[in-house]
C-alpha positions in Angstrom: -4.8 18.6 -45.1 -2.7 19.0 -48.2 -3.5 21.9 -50.0 -3.1 20.5 -53.9 -6.9 19.7 -54.7 -6.1 16.5 -55.9 -4.9 15.2 -52.4 -8.1 16.4 -51.0 -9.9 14.5 -53.5 -7.9 11.3 -52.5 -8.8 11.8 -49.0 -12.2 12.5 -49.5 -12.7 9.4 -51.5 -10.8 7.2 -48.9 -12.9 9.0 -45.9 -15.9 7.2 -47.8 -14.9 4.2 -48.9 -12.1 3.9 -46.0 -9.7 1.6 -48.7 -8.9 2.3 -52.2 -6.8 0.7 -54.9 -4.4 2.9 -57.2 -6.4 2.1 -60.3 -9.6 3.5 -59.0 -7.8 6.6 -57.8 -6.4 7.1 -61.6 -9.9 6.0 -63.2 -11.9 8.3 -60.9 -9.3 11.7 -60.9 -8.0 10.9 -64.6 -4.8 10.9 -63.7 -1.5 8.6 -64.6 -0.6 5.7 -62.0 2.8 7.6 -61.4 1.1 10.7 -60.4 -1.2 8.6 -58.0 1.8 6.8 -56.5 3.6 9.7 -55.8 0.4 11.5 -54.5 0.2 8.5 -52.4 3.7 8.4 -50.7 3.3 12.3 -49.9 0.0 11.9 -48.2 1.6 8.9 -46.1 4.8 10.9 -45.2 2.3 13.6 -43.8 0.5 11.0 -41.9 -2.6 10.9 -43.6 -3.0 7.7 -45.3 -1.4 4.2 -44.8 -0.1 2.3 -48.1 -1.6 -1.0 -49.0 -0.6 -3.5 -51.3 -2.1 -1.6 -54.9 -3.7 1.1 -53.1 -4.6 3.3 -49.7 -6.5 3.3 -46.5 -7.2 5.6 -44.1 -4.5 6.9 -41.4 -6.8 8.7 -39.5 -10.2 9.8 -38.4 -10.8 13.3 -40.3 -14.0 14.0 -38.5 -12.0 13.9 -35.3 -8.9 16.3 -36.7 -8.6 19.5 -35.4 -5.8 21.8 -36.0 -3.3 22.4 -33.2 -4.1 26.0 -32.6 -8.0 25.1 -31.5 -6.6 22.3 -29.5 -4.2 24.8 -28.0 -6.8 26.9 -26.5 -9.3 24.1 -25.1 -9.4 23.3 -21.7 -6.4 25.4 -21.2 -6.7 26.1 -17.3 -7.0 21.9 -17.0 -4.1 21.4 -18.9 -2.0 23.8 -17.3 -2.4 22.2 -14.2 -1.6 18.7 -15.5 1.6 20.1 -17.0 2.4 21.8 -13.7 1.8 18.5 -11.8 4.2 16.7 -14.4 6.7 19.3 -13.8 7.2 17.7 -10.4 7.8 13.9 -11.9 11.0 15.5 -14.2 14.4 15.6 -12.2 17.6 17.4 -12.7 20.0 16.1 -15.7 17.1 13.5 -16.9 16.8 12.8 -20.3 13.1 13.2 -21.5 10.8 12.6 -24.2 7.9 15.2 -24.7 5.5 14.4 -27.3 3.4 16.5 -29.7 0.4 18.3 -28.2 -0.7 21.4 -26.4 -0.1 19.5 -22.9 3.2 18.9 -23.5 4.3 22.2 -25.0 3.0 23.8 -21.7 5.1 21.3 -19.7 7.9 22.2 -21.8 7.7 25.9 -20.9 8.1 24.8 -17.1 11.1 22.9 -17.8 13.3 25.6 -19.1 15.2 26.5 -16.1 16.1 23.0 -15.5 19.4 21.0 -16.8 17.7 18.4 -18.8 18.3 16.4 -22.5 14.7 16.8 -24.2 14.2 14.5 -27.2 10.9 15.6 -29.1 9.1 15.3 -32.4 6.9 18.5 -31.5 7.8 21.7 -33.3 6.1 23.5 -30.9 8.2 22.1 -27.8 11.4 22.6 -29.8 10.4 26.5 -30.1 9.4 26.7 -26.3 12.9 25.2 -25.0 15.4 26.2 -28.1 16.8 29.0 -25.8 17.1 27.4 -22.6 20.4 27.6 -21.5 20.3 24.1 -19.5 18.5 22.1 -22.2 20.2 19.7 -24.5 17.6 19.5 -27.6 17.4 16.5 -29.9 14.8 16.7 -32.6 13.8 13.1 -33.8 13.1 14.7 -37.4 10.8 12.8 -39.9 7.7 14.2 -42.1 5.9 17.1 -40.8 2.6 16.9 -40.0 0.6 20.1 -39.9 -2.5 19.2 -38.3 -0.4 18.3 -35.2 2.8 20.3 -35.3 4.7 17.0 -35.1 7.2 15.0 -37.2 6.1 11.5 -37.6 6.9 8.7 -40.4 9.7 6.1 -40.9 12.7 8.9 -40.5 11.3 9.6 -36.9 11.1 5.8 -36.3 14.9 4.8 -36.8 16.3 7.9 -35.1 14.5 6.2 -32.0 15.9 3.1 -32.4 19.2 4.2 -31.1 18.0 6.0 -27.8 17.2 5.2 -24.5 14.6 7.8 -22.6 14.6 7.7 -18.9 10.8 9.1 -18.9 8.3 9.7 -21.4 5.3 12.0 -21.6 3.0 11.0 -24.0 -0.3 12.8 -24.9 -3.5 10.9 -25.9 -6.5 11.6 -27.8 -8.8 9.0 -26.0 -8.9 6.7 -23.0 -10.9 3.7 -22.2 -12.1 2.4 -19.1 -10.0 -0.7 -19.7 -6.7 1.0 -19.9 -6.7 1.5 -24.0 -4.9 4.5 -25.4 -5.5 6.1 -28.7 -5.1 8.8 -31.2 -6.7 10.0 -34.1 -3.8 8.9 -36.7 -2.0 5.7 -37.4 1.2 6.9 -38.0 1.3 8.9 -35.0 0.3 5.9 -33.1 3.0 3.9 -34.2 5.6 6.9 -33.0 3.9 6.9 -29.9 4.2 3.1 -29.4 7.9 3.0 -30.0 8.6 5.8 -27.7 6.8 3.7 -24.9 8.4 1.0 -25.9 12.3 2.4 -25.4 11.2 4.5 -22.0 12.3 3.4 -18.9 9.3 5.4 -17.0 6.1 5.7 -18.9 3.8 8.9 -18.6 0.8 9.7 -20.2 -0.5 13.4 -19.9 -4.3 13.5 -20.1 -7.2 15.9 -18.8 -10.3 14.0 -18.0 -12.1 15.2 -20.9 -10.1 12.3 -22.6 -11.3 9.4 -20.6 -14.1 7.4 -22.0 -13.1 8.2 -25.3 -11.8 5.8 -28.1 -10.3 7.6 -30.7 -9.1 5.9 -34.1 -5.6 4.3 -33.5 -4.9 2.4 -30.6 -0.8 2.9 -29.4 -1.3 1.3 -25.8 -2.6 -1.0 -23.5 -2.6 -1.6 -19.6 0.9 -2.5 -18.5 2.6 -0.2 -21.3 1.9 2.7 -19.3 3.3 3.4 -15.6 1.6 6.7 -14.8 -1.6 9.0 -16.1 -1.4 12.7 -14.8 -4.8 14.2 -14.9 -6.6 17.2 -13.6 -9.8 15.4 -12.3 -11.1 12.0 -11.6 -13.3 11.1 -14.1 -15.8 8.6 -14.0 -14.6 5.0 -13.6 -11.1 6.2 -13.9 -10.8 4.4 -10.6 -10.6 0.9 -12.9 -7.5 2.1 -14.0 -5.4 1.3 -10.9 -6.5 -2.0 -10.7 -4.9 -2.4 -14.0 -1.5 -1.3 -12.4 -1.8 2.0 -13.7 -0.9 5.0 -11.3 -3.4 8.0 -11.3 -2.0 11.3 -10.6 -4.4 14.0 -9.9 -3.3 17.6 -10.2 -4.0 19.3 -6.6 -4.9 16.4 -4.9 
């Protein structure tokens, strides 16, 4: 969250009403429209809201937002198994994309001995491979989203336009039995969708706890993902194979 109290007030209002006008915010917060518009621009760059004509709407489900440090510690052993299995899908001299998220960071640490070109929006991934001698690191930049440790927004989207990725590794918050992948933030979901669109081989890393969940913003549907790497087969996951998605279970 923002550390400016007024920004927290704006997010609290939008979380209750889902969509709000600039005029309503000026009346409720007793500041000028110019100030509110600047606030909304900053909050959009942070990935918290999406600007609309004359106002804004929520970009994420605040109830599901957990800090990155909390997510790093959740199901760590399972995520490590997923990362180790995903490591086998990376070839020397590949150009790969690593998404933000704890599992992708674990994978990054396993790749430091390889010769690779790594594109990422994740600060943790950058730190993990920055000193690796065989890694050529490309950051896509953008606006920094503290809750995810990631860079998102228009700058990141623009840089991706000029890139071709051989294999992308994407994290997900939710994965339904019908092959719908979702995250808790709209702007982050847009970035994931763009990466999938420019990648030749599209891989999602998802421990079994993600299956059967629907998060706030959809970023992919069946036929937009080639492979899922997971730690265990959750109930109903067999249906994904029927949708044309290969499911790889770590240790199986």
